[in-house]
C-alpha positions in Angstrom: -19.6 190.7 130.2 -16.2 190.6 131.7 -16.2 190.7 135.3 -15.2 194.0 136.9 -11.9 192.8 138.3 -10.5 192.0 134.7 -9.8 195.0 132.3 -10.9 194.7 128.4 -7.2 195.3 127.7 -6.1 192.3 130.0 -8.7 190.0 128.2 -7.6 190.7 124.7 -4.1 190.3 125.4 -5.1 186.7 125.8 -6.4 186.6 122.3 -4.2 185.1 119.6 -3.2 187.5 116.5 -6.2 188.7 114.7 -8.5 187.1 117.3 -11.6 189.0 118.4 -13.6 189.7 121.6 -17.1 190.1 120.8 -19.5 191.5 124.0 -23.2 192.4 123.9 -25.4 194.6 125.7 -22.6 197.3 126.2 -23.6 200.7 127.1 -22.3 203.5 125.2 -20.8 204.9 128.5 -18.7 201.6 128.7 -18.0 201.9 125.3 -16.2 205.0 125.8 -14.5 203.9 128.9 -12.9 201.1 126.9 -11.7 203.6 124.1 -10.1 205.5 127.2 -8.6 202.3 128.2 -7.1 201.3 125.0 -5.9 205.1 124.1 -2.4 204.0 124.0 -2.9 200.5 122.5 -3.2 201.8 119.0 -2.8 198.4 117.3 -6.2 197.1 118.6 -9.4 197.7 116.6 -12.6 198.6 118.3 -16.1 198.7 117.0 -19.3 199.6 118.3 -22.9 198.7 116.8 -25.9 199.3 118.9 -24.6 197.5 121.9 -22.2 195.4 120.4 -18.7 195.7 121.1 -15.7 194.2 119.2 -12.1 194.3 119.8 -9.5 192.8 117.6 -6.2 192.0 118.4 -3.4 193.2 116.1 -2.0 191.7 113.2 1.5 192.7 111.5 0.4 191.8 107.9 -1.9 194.9 108.3 0.9 197.2 108.3 2.4 196.9 104.9 -0.4 197.1 102.7 -1.7 200.0 104.8 1.6 201.9 104.5 1.8 201.3 100.8 -1.8 202.7 100.2 -1.1 205.8 102.3 2.2 206.2 100.2 0.3 206.1 97.2 -2.3 208.3 98.2 0.8 210.9 99.0 2.1 210.6 96.0 -0.9 211.3 94.0 -1.6 214.2 96.4 1.8 215.6 95.2 1.7 215.0 91.8 -1.7 216.9 91.6 -1.3 219.7 93.9 -4.0 218.6 96.4 -4.6 218.6 99.8 -4.8 215.3 101.8 -5.1 214.9 105.5 -4.4 211.5 106.9 -6.0 210.4 110.2 -4.6 207.3 110.5 -7.0 204.7 112.5 -8.8 207.3 114.5 -12.1 206.5 116.1 -15.2 207.7 114.0 -18.2 207.7 116.2 -21.7 209.0 116.5 -23.6 208.8 120.0 -26.8 209.2 118.2 -26.2 206.6 116.0 -24.9 204.4 118.6 -22.0 203.4 116.4 -18.3 203.9 116.3 -15.2 202.3 114.1 -11.7 202.6 113.8 -10.4 201.8 110.3 -6.7 200.7 109.4 -6.2 204.1 108.0 -8.2 206.9 106.7 -7.9 210.1 104.9 -9.8 213.7 103.8 -9.6 214.7 100.4 -12.7 216.8 99.8 -12.8 217.7 103.3 -8.9 218.3 103.9 -9.0 221.9 104.4 -11.4 222.1 107.0 -10.2 218.9 108.6 -6.1 220.1 108.9 -4.6 220.2 112.3 -7.5 218.8 114.1 -6.6 217.2 117.4 -10.1 215.7 117.9 -12.8 215.1 115.1 -16.5 214.9 116.4 -19.0 213.8 113.7 -21.5 215.3 115.6 -20.2 218.4 113.6 -17.5 217.2 111.5 -17.3 215.4 108.2 -16.5 211.9 108.5 -13.1 210.8 106.1 -13.7 210.7 102.4 -12.0 207.2 102.5 -11.8 204.5 105.2 -9.3 201.8 104.5 -9.6 198.3 105.9 -7.1 195.4 105.7 -9.0 192.4 106.2 -8.5 188.7 105.0 -10.9 187.1 107.5 -13.6 189.0 106.6 -14.1 190.9 109.7 -14.4 194.6 108.3 -17.6 193.4 106.5 -19.6 193.8 109.7 -18.3 197.6 110.1 -19.8 198.5 106.7 -23.2 199.2 108.5 -21.3 201.0 111.0 -19.6 203.3 108.1 -22.9 203.9 106.2 -24.6 205.1 109.3 -21.4 207.4 109.7 -21.7 208.4 106.3 -18.6 207.7 105.1 -18.7 207.9 101.4 -15.9 205.4 100.4 -14.2 202.2 101.6 -11.2 200.8 100.1 -10.8 197.1 101.5 -7.9 194.4 100.9 -9.1 191.0 101.3 -5.5 189.6 101.2 -5.6 189.2 97.4 -7.4 192.1 95.8 -8.2 195.7 96.9 -12.1 196.8 96.1 -13.4 200.4 96.4 -17.1 200.4 98.2 -18.9 203.7 97.3 -21.9 204.5 99.5 -25.0 204.9 97.4 -28.0 206.1 99.8 -27.7 203.9 102.6 -25.5 201.0 101.5 -21.9 200.2 99.7 -22.0 199.2 96.0 -18.6 197.9 94.5 -17.2 200.4 92.0 -14.0 200.4 89.9 -12.6 203.6 90.8 -12.4 206.1 93.4 -14.4 209.3 93.9 -12.0 210.7 96.0 -9.2 210.2 94.0 -10.7 209.7 90.7 -7.4 207.9 88.7 -7.3 205.5 91.3 -8.8 202.1 90.6 -9.0 199.0 92.8 -6.9 196.9 90.2 -4.4 199.7 90.5 -4.2 199.4 94.2 -4.1 195.4 94.0 -1.4 195.9 91.1 0.8 198.5 92.8 0.7 196.6 96.1 2.4 193.6 94.2 5.0 195.7 92.7 5.7 197.1 96.2 6.2 193.3 97.3 8.2 192.4 94.4 10.4 195.4 94.0 10.1 197.3 96.9 8.1 200.7 98.0 10.6 203.0 96.2 10.5 201.6 92.8 6.6 200.9 93.2 6.2 204.7 93.6 8.3 205.9 90.9 6.3 203.7 88.6 2.9 204.7 90.4 3.8 208.6 89.6 4.7 207.9 86.0 1.5 205.7 85.2 -0.2 209.2 87.0 1.7 211.4 84.6 0.6 209.4 81.4 -3.1 208.7 82.7 -3.2 212.5 83.1 -1.7 213.3 79.7 1.0 215.0 81.5 
């Protein structure tokens, strides 16, 4: 544990990019105090699993893939006139499960209407996000799968630095699948290809291409 005279924030500021502070035997109350301390430090990712606290320092290379994914989701929602509510890197936690995590971004589709405009999300009463997105070239997010399963998150989109994979919750474990249940025309290959297109051609051109692909796939 860190001495009381040194804050967690001060400790993680000493970490290199993508560095991780890992602490054991942390109480739920201390975890919540850490969340409060980092409330204005949204670039850090904090997870908690049965007393194990992990704080990861930010990396700039998470932003571009995350922004591309959200842009794709919004175009999909616009094209098919469906509700999508994005909640970014909201902290999702359940005290009874002693678990909590913050994805790179997240959104509601099937539960969008009931979650619209929420300032706070309490998984003791609210549905978990339909999709969480993890941008992860170092495999750190794989440790969070157990947390997301306990929180009953139906779907994870994970980018490993080269490819996207879609993981769907089946009973209590995630299985890798080809297509999304939340947005059925979205596949892992599609996410990978359009991210590469954005890098090569820019996001505007990529989104126009994506919209056309959706229209062709739906027969529109």
